[in-house]
NUMITI-470086 format. One record per residue: residue number from 1; residue in one letter; x, y, z of N, C-alpha, C, O in turn. Coordinates in Angstrom, 2 decimals, always signed. Example, Ala and Ser with C-alpha at 12.3 -4.5 7.8 and 13.67 -1.06 7.14 Angstrom:
// NUMITI-470086
ATOM; 1; A; +13.19; -5.69; +7.80; +12.30; -4.50; +7.80; +13.20; -3.30; +7.80; +14.24; -3.32; +8.46
ATOM; 2; S; +12.85; -2.25; +7.08; +13.67; -1.06; +7.14; +12.90; +0.03; +7.87; +13.41; +1.14; +8.04
//
This chain:
// NUMITI-470086
ATOM; 1; M; +41.98; +35.90; +29.01; +40.95; +36.84; +29.44; +40.41; +37.53; +28.19; +41.16; +37.86; +27.27
ATOM; 2; G; +39.12; +37.74; +28.18; +38.49; +38.44; +27.09; +37.92; +39.77; +27.56; +37.88; +40.06; +28.76
ATOM; 3; F; +37.49; +40.56; +26.61; +36.88; +41.85; +26.92; +35.53; +41.91; +26.22; +35.36; +41.37; +25.13
ATOM; 4; A; +34.56; +42.58; +26.88; +33.21; +42.64; +26.33; +32.47; +43.84; +26.90; +32.96; +44.54; +27.79
ATOM; 5; K; +31.29; +44.06; +26.34; +30.34; +45.04; +26.87; +29.08; +44.25; +27.23; +28.77; +43.25; +26.58
ATOM; 6; L; +28.36; +44.70; +28.24; +27.12; +44.06; +28.64; +25.97; +44.87; +28.04; +25.80; +46.05; +28.36
ATOM; 7; I; +25.20; +44.24; +27.16; +24.10; +44.89; +26.46; +22.77; +44.49; +27.10; +22.52; +43.31; +27.32
ATOM; 8; D; +21.94; +45.47; +27.40; +20.63; +45.24; +28.01; +20.71; +44.42; +29.29; +19.76; +43.72; +29.64
ATOM; 9; G; +21.83; +44.49; +29.99; +21.98; +43.83; +31.28; +22.22; +42.34; +31.26; +22.45; +41.74; +32.31
ATOM; 10; D; +22.16; +41.70; +30.06; +22.32; +40.24; +30.07; +22.96; +39.64; +28.82; +23.16; +38.43; +28.75
ATOM; 11; I; +23.29; +40.46; +27.84; +23.88; +39.95; +26.60; +25.33; +40.41; +26.52; +25.62; +41.60; +26.56
ATOM; 12; L; +26.24; +39.45; +26.42; +27.65; +39.76; +26.33; +28.02; +40.02; +24.88; +27.81; +39.17; +24.02
ATOM; 13; Q; +28.58; +41.19; +24.60; +29.06; +41.54; +23.26; +30.59; +41.59; +23.36; +31.16; +42.53; +23.92
ATOM; 14; F; +31.24; +40.57; +22.80; +32.70; +40.50; +22.91; +33.37; +41.53; +22.03; +32.86; +41.90; +20.97
ATOM; 15; A; +34.52; +41.99; +22.46; +35.31; +42.98; +21.73; +35.84; +42.37; +20.44; +36.25; +41.20; +20.43
ATOM; 16; P; +35.84; +43.14; +19.37; +36.37; +42.63; +18.10; +37.90; +42.59; +18.10; +38.56; +43.32; +18.84
ATOM; 17; N; +38.42; +41.73; +17.27; +39.87; +41.66; +17.06; +40.10; +41.36; +15.59; +39.83; +40.24; +15.16
ATOM; 18; P; +40.59; +42.30; +14.82; +41.13; +43.59; +15.23; +40.01; +44.58; +15.59; +38.85; +44.38; +15.24
ATOM; 19; I; +40.40; +45.64; +16.29; +39.45; +46.68; +16.68; +39.79; +47.97; +15.93; +40.96; +48.30; +15.73
ATOM; 20; L; +38.77; +48.69; +15.52; +38.94; +49.95; +14.80; +38.99; +51.10; +15.81; +38.02; +51.33; +16.54
ATOM; 21; V; +40.11; +51.81; +15.85; +40.29; +52.94; +16.76; +40.81; +54.12; +15.96; +41.87; +54.04; +15.33
ATOM; 22; D; +40.07; +55.21; +15.97; +40.47; +56.43; +15.26; +40.84; +56.16; +13.80; +41.81; +56.71; +13.28
ATOM; 23; G; +40.06; +55.31; +13.14; +40.27; +55.03; +11.73; +41.36; +54.03; +11.42; +41.65; +53.77; +10.26
ATOM; 24; N; +41.98; +53.46; +12.46; +43.04; +52.47; +12.27; +42.66; +51.16; +12.94; +42.13; +51.14; +14.05
ATOM; 25; Y; +42.94; +50.06; +12.27; +42.71; +48.75; +12.86; +43.91; +48.35; +13.69; +45.05; +48.48; +13.25
ATOM; 26; I; +43.64; +47.85; +14.90; +44.70; +47.37; +15.79; +44.44; +45.90; +16.05; +43.41; +45.53; +16.62
ATOM; 27; G; +45.38; +45.04; +15.63; +45.26; +43.61; +15.85; +45.88; +43.22; +17.18; +46.94; +43.71; +17.55
ATOM; 28; N; +45.21; +42.32; +17.89; +45.68; +41.85; +19.20; +46.05; +43.00; +20.13; +47.16; +43.04; +20.66
ATOM; 29; P; +45.12; +43.94; +20.33; +45.44; +45.11; +21.16; +45.57; +44.73; +22.63; +44.98; +43.76; +23.09
ATOM; 30; P; +46.35; +45.51; +23.37; +46.43; +45.29; +24.81; +45.11; +45.69; +25.48; +44.31; +46.41; +24.88
ATOM; 31; G; +44.91; +45.24; +26.69; +43.68; +45.54; +27.42; +43.36; +47.01; +27.54; +42.19; +47.40; +27.56
ATOM; 32; E; +44.39; +47.84; +27.62; +44.18; +49.28; +27.77; +43.43; +49.86; +26.56; +42.64; +50.80; +26.71
ATOM; 33; V; +43.67; +49.31; +25.38; +42.97; +49.79; +24.18; +41.49; +49.45; +24.28; +40.63; +50.29; +24.02
ATOM; 34; Y; +41.19; +48.20; +24.66; +39.79; +47.81; +24.81; +39.10; +48.65; +25.88; +37.98; +49.11; +25.69
ATOM; 35; E; +39.77; +48.85; +27.01; +39.18; +49.64; +28.09; +38.89; +51.06; +27.65; +37.87; +51.63; +28.02
ATOM; 36; A; +39.79; +51.65; +26.86; +39.58; +53.01; +26.36; +38.37; +53.08; +25.42; +37.76; +54.14; +25.27
ATOM; 37; E; +38.03; +51.95; +24.80; +36.87; +51.89; +23.89; +35.59; +51.43; +24.61; +34.58; +51.18; +23.97
ATOM; 38; G; +35.65; +51.33; +25.96; +34.45; +51.02; +26.74; +34.23; +49.55; +27.03; +33.19; +49.19; +27.60
ATOM; 39; Y; +35.17; +48.69; +26.67; +35.05; +47.26; +26.97; +35.63; +46.98; +28.35; +36.52; +47.70; +28.82
ATOM; 40; K; +35.14; +45.94; +28.98; +35.61; +45.55; +30.31; +36.08; +44.10; +30.29; +35.62; +43.30; +29.47
ATOM; 41; A; +36.99; +43.78; +31.19; +37.48; +42.41; +31.32; +36.34; +41.49; +31.75; +35.53; +41.86; +32.60
ATOM; 42; V; +36.28; +40.29; +31.18; +35.26; +39.31; +31.53; +35.87; +38.33; +32.54; +36.94; +37.76; +32.30
ATOM; 43; V; +35.18; +38.16; +33.67; +35.64; +37.25; +34.72; +34.65; +36.09; +34.79; +33.46; +36.29; +35.07
ATOM; 44; Y; +35.15; +34.89; +34.53; +34.29; +33.70; +34.51; +34.27; +33.03; +35.87; +35.28; +32.98; +36.57
ATOM; 45; A; +33.09; +32.51; +36.24; +32.93; +31.77; +37.50; +33.17; +30.29; +37.25; +33.00; +29.80; +36.14
ATOM; 46; E; +33.57; +29.61; +38.28; +33.79; +28.17; +38.20; +32.46; +27.45; +37.96; +31.42; +27.87; +38.48
ATOM; 47; D; +32.50; +26.38; +37.18; +31.31; +25.57; +36.92; +30.74; +25.08; +38.26; +31.46; +24.48; +39.05
ATOM; 48; P; +29.45; +25.34; +38.51; +28.88; +24.96; +39.81; +28.60; +23.47; +39.98; +28.23; +23.04; +41.07
ATOM; 49; G; +28.78; +22.68; +38.95; +28.54; +21.25; +39.07; +27.08; +20.89; +38.84; +26.36; +21.59; +38.12
ATOM; 50; E; +26.67; +19.81; +39.46; +25.31; +19.31; +39.25; +24.28; +20.27; +39.84; +24.44; +20.76; +40.96
ATOM; 51; A; +23.23; +20.53; +39.09; +22.16; +21.42; +39.53; +21.22; +20.68; +40.48; +21.10; +19.46; +40.42
ATOM; 52; P; +20.54; +21.42; +41.35; +19.53; +20.80; +42.21; +18.46; +20.11; +41.37; +18.24; +20.49; +40.22
ATOM; 53; E; +17.80; +19.13; +41.93; +16.78; +18.37; +41.20; +15.70; +19.29; +40.64; +15.18; +20.15; +41.35
ATOM; 54; G; +15.38; +19.09; +39.36; +14.36; +19.88; +38.68; +14.84; +21.24; +38.21; +14.04; +22.05; +37.74
ATOM; 55; C; +16.13; +21.48; +38.33; +16.68; +22.78; +37.96; +17.83; +22.62; +36.97; +18.39; +21.54; +36.80
ATOM; 56; V; +18.16; +23.70; +36.34; +19.36; +23.81; +35.51; +20.09; +25.07; +35.97; +19.50; +25.94; +36.61
ATOM; 57; W; +21.36; +25.15; +35.66; +22.10; +26.37; +35.99; +21.93; +27.39; +34.88; +22.03; +27.05; +33.70
ATOM; 58; E; +21.67; +28.61; +35.25; +21.53; +29.70; +34.30; +22.60; +30.75; +34.62; +22.76; +31.15; +35.77
ATOM; 59; E; +23.34; +31.18; +33.58; +24.39; +32.16; +33.84; +23.79; +33.55; +33.98; +22.82; +33.89; +33.31
ATOM; 60; V; +24.40; +34.33; +34.85; +24.00; +35.71; +35.09; +25.25; +36.56; +34.99; +26.30; +36.21; +35.53
ATOM; 61; W; +25.15; +37.68; +34.30; +26.28; +38.59; +34.14; +26.03; +39.87; +34.93; +24.94; +40.44; +34.87
ATOM; 62; T; +27.04; +40.30; +35.67; +26.94; +41.51; +36.48; +28.05; +42.47; +36.06; +29.22; +42.08; +35.97
ATOM; 63; E; +27.68; +43.71; +35.79; +28.68; +44.70; +35.40; +29.21; +45.40; +36.64; +28.47; +46.06; +37.37
ATOM; 64; E; +30.50; +45.25; +36.86; +31.19; +45.91; +37.97; +31.89; +47.15; +37.42; +31.80; +47.43; +36.22
ATOM; 65; E; +32.59; +47.89; +38.26; +33.27; +49.11; +37.83; +34.29; +48.84; +36.74; +34.39; +49.61; +35.78
ATOM; 66; D; +35.06; +47.75; +36.87; +36.13; +47.49; +35.91; +36.06; +46.12; +35.25; +37.01; +45.71; +34.57
ATOM; 67; S; +34.96; +45.41; +35.44; +34.84; +44.07; +34.86; +33.38; +43.67; +34.70; +32.47; +44.32; +35.22
ATOM; 68; I; +33.19; +42.57; +33.98; +31.87; +41.94; +33.85; +32.04; +40.54; +34.43; +32.88; +39.77; +33.97
ATOM; 69; V; +31.24; +40.21; +35.43; +31.44; +38.99; +36.21; +30.30; +38.00; +35.96; +29.12; +38.37; +36.01
ATOM; 70; Q; +30.66; +36.75; +35.71; +29.69; +35.68; +35.51; +29.39; +35.02; +36.85; +30.28; +34.83; +37.67
ATOM; 71; S; +28.12; +34.68; +37.06; +27.73; +33.85; +38.20; +26.63; +32.92; +37.72; +26.12; +33.06; +36.61
ATOM; 72; W; +26.27; +31.97; +38.56; +25.28; +30.97; +38.18; +24.15; +30.95; +39.20; +24.39; +31.04; +40.40
ATOM; 73; V; +22.92; +30.83; +38.71; +21.74; +30.71; +39.58; +20.91; +29.53; +39.11; +20.84; +29.25; +37.91
ATOM; 74; P; +20.27; +28.82; +40.04; +19.40; +27.72; +39.61; +18.11; +28.27; +38.99; +17.55; +29.25; +39.47
ATOM; 75; A; +17.67; +27.63; +37.93; +16.43; +28.00; +37.25; +15.64; +26.72; +37.00; +16.21; +25.63; +36.86
ATOM; 76; E; +14.34; +26.85; +36.93; +13.49; +25.69; +36.69; +13.83; +25.06; +35.36; +13.95; +25.75; +34.35
ATOM; 77; A; +13.98; +23.74; +35.36; +14.30; +23.01; +34.14; +13.11; +23.06; +33.17; +11.97; +22.92; +33.59
ATOM; 78; P; +13.40; +23.26; +31.88; +12.30; +23.27; +30.90; +11.68; +21.90; +30.78; +12.35; +20.89; +30.97
ATOM; 79; D; +10.39; +21.86; +30.45; +9.73; +20.58; +30.20; +10.21; +20.01; +28.89; +10.34; +20.73; +27.91
ATOM; 80; D; +10.49; +18.72; +28.87; +10.95; +18.05; +27.65; +9.80; +17.57; +26.82; +10.02; +16.99; +25.75
//
C-alpha cells in the first residue's frame, strides 16, 4: 500500500521516503506518520479488462475521508 495526496482533484503526489518531519528524516515510516503529514492510503481498483469498442479506460481518483480511491471510466479513444 502506498500513501499520496490528490492535487487539483486528479494528480496523485506520492509520499516521499524518507519523509522530513520536524526537521528529521524518517525512513520507511509507518502509515501513521504519513497520515499525520496529510497523506492518505491509496486504494487501487482491479483492471477492468477490455474497453468497449472505440474507447479506452481512463483512471479517475476520488478522495475519501481516509483514502484515495482509483476507479476506471471509459473515454473516447484518441485518433491514431
